C-alpha positions in Angstrom: -42.8 126.2 118.1 -45.1 126.7 121.2 -48.0 124.3 121.8 -50.6 127.2 120.9 -49.0 127.1 117.3 -49.5 123.3 116.7 -52.2 122.1 115.0 -53.8 118.6 115.3 -53.9 117.7 111.6 -50.7 116.0 112.0 -51.4 114.0 115.1 -54.6 112.8 113.5 -52.7 111.8 110.6 -50.2 110.0 112.6 -53.0 108.3 114.7 -54.8 107.1 111.9 -51.5 105.5 110.5 -51.2 103.8 113.5 -54.7 102.1 113.5 -53.8 101.0 110.0 -50.6 99.5 111.4 -52.7 97.8 114.3 -55.1 96.5 111.9 -52.0 94.7 110.1 -50.5 93.4 113.2 -54.0 92.0 114.2 -54.2 90.3 111.0 -50.5 89.0 111.2 -51.0 87.7 114.7 -53.9 85.8 113.1 -51.6 84.3 110.6 -49.5 83.1 113.4 -51.8 81.6 115.6 -53.3 79.8 112.3 -49.8 78.4 111.3 -49.4 77.1 115.0 -52.4 75.4 114.6 -51.3 74.1 111.3 -48.0 72.7 112.9 -49.8 71.1 115.8 -51.7 69.0 113.4 -48.5 67.4 112.7 -46.2 67.3 116.1 -47.5 66.4 119.3 -43.9 65.6 121.3 -44.2 67.1 124.8 -41.6 69.5 124.6 -43.3 71.1 121.1 -46.4 71.1 123.1 -44.9 73.2 126.0 -43.3 75.5 123.4 -46.5 75.9 121.4 -48.5 76.8 124.6 -45.4 79.5 125.3 -46.1 80.9 121.8 -50.2 80.7 121.9 -50.1 82.6 125.2 -47.6 85.4 123.7 -50.1 85.7 120.6 -53.0 86.2 122.9 -51.0 88.8 124.8 -50.2 90.5 121.6 -53.9 90.4 120.8 -54.9 92.1 124.0 -52.1 94.7 123.6 -53.2 95.7 120.2 -56.6 95.9 121.3 -55.9 98.4 124.1 -53.7 100.5 121.7 -56.4 100.5 119.2 -58.6 101.9 121.7 -56.2 104.4 123.0 -55.5 105.6 119.8 -59.1 106.2 118.8 -59.9 108.1 121.9 -56.8 110.2 121.1 -58.2 110.7 117.4 -61.9 111.7 118.8 -60.1 114.1 121.3 -58.1 115.7 118.5 -60.7 115.9 116.2 -63.5 117.1 118.7 -62.2 119.2 121.6 -59.5 121.7 120.4 -60.5 123.8 117.7 -57.4 123.2 115.7 -54.9 123.8 118.9 -53.3 121.5 121.1 -52.6 121.4 124.8 -49.8 120.1 126.5 -51.9 117.1 127.9 -52.5 116.3 124.4 -48.9 116.5 123.2 -47.9 114.1 126.2 -50.5 111.7 125.1 -49.5 111.6 121.5 -45.9 111.2 122.7 -47.0 108.3 124.7 -48.7 106.5 122.1 -45.9 107.3 119.7 -43.5 105.3 122.2 -45.9 102.6 122.7 -46.6 102.1 119.1 -42.7 101.6 118.4 -42.3 99.2 121.2 -45.3 97.3 120.0 -44.0 97.3 116.2 -40.4 96.1 117.5 -41.8 93.4 120.0 -44.2 92.0 117.5 -41.3 91.6 114.6 -39.2 89.9 117.4 -41.9 87.5 118.3 -42.7 86.6 114.7 -39.0 86.1 113.8 -38.8 84.1 116.7 -41.7 82.0 116.0 -40.8 81.4 112.4 -37.1 80.6 113.5 -38.1 78.1 116.0 -40.5 76.5 113.4 -37.8 76.3 110.9 -35.3 74.9 113.2 -38.0 72.0 114.9 -38.8 70.4 111.8 
C-alpha cells in the first residue's frame, strides 16, 4: 500500500485512544502520589524518606512526560484532521510511528514504576 492510499481515519482513532490512555495514566500517577503521601504520614525513617523522595521525583517526571506526549498527540490529531484532505504524507507516517513507539514505552515504563512502587510499599511495612 502506498502512502497516497492511506487515509488518516485510523491514525486519528489511534491518537484519540492514546489521549484516553494518557488521561488514565495521569490519574493513576495521581493515585500513586496520594498513596505515597498517605504512607509518609505514618513512616519517617531516613531510609524510607530517601526512597519516598526518589519515587516522588519519578512520579513528577512521569507527569511531565505524559503532558509532553499529550501535547504531541494533540498536535498530530490536529494535523491529521486539518491539513491532509484524506491523504497522508511520509512525514505524518513517521510522526505516527514515533508517537506509537513513545506510547508503547510510556505504558510499559509506567507499569514497571507502579509495580516497583507497590512492591516496595508491600515489603517496607
